N, C-alpha and C positions, 0 to 999 in steps of 0.2 A: 494589430494583434490583440486579442482579448486576453486579459490577465484573469486567471482564476485560481482558486485554491480550495480543495474540498475539505481540508482539515483531515485529521487522522480518523480512519474508520476500519472496522472489521467486516468480514464477509457477512452477508445476511444469513448464511448457513451456520455461523458460529453461535454457540449457546450464549445467551446474554450474561450468564454468571461465569463463563469460562475465561480464564486469563492465559490459557495455553494457545494463544493465537498469534498471528502476525497482523500488523496494522499497516494500512496503505494510505498514502497521501498523494493525490494528483495535483500537480501545479502546472502552470504554463511553461515551466523550465524542465520538468521531468516528473518521474515517479519515484517515491521514496517508500521503503519498506523497513519496518522495525519490529522487534519482539515486544509483544504487549506486556510481558512480565518485567521488562527493563526499558521503559520508554525513554529514559535518559541515556541509555547505552548507545552503541553504534547503530548506524542505519545503512541500508544499501540504497544507492541512487542509480537509476537507469533511465534510458530514454523511453518516450511513449512508444516508439516503434518496437523496441526490444520487449517492453511490457506486453504489448498486444500479441507478439509472437509467442511469448511465454504462456499467456492465457489460452491461445489457440491450441497449444500442445496439451492442455488440461481437458479440453472439451471432448 
């Protein structure tokens, strides 16, 4: 199994100066989501399968 970690990132559609975004981190273990205004606060963890299903509903 390949281990990877993208680090935290915002959508390419987010304004560079905006802090009203969510950030996402993709790892080999799952997908993490956090509030960009509070990076040390809580985060949501989900599976890759659930994340793909969520993104499909947005398309």
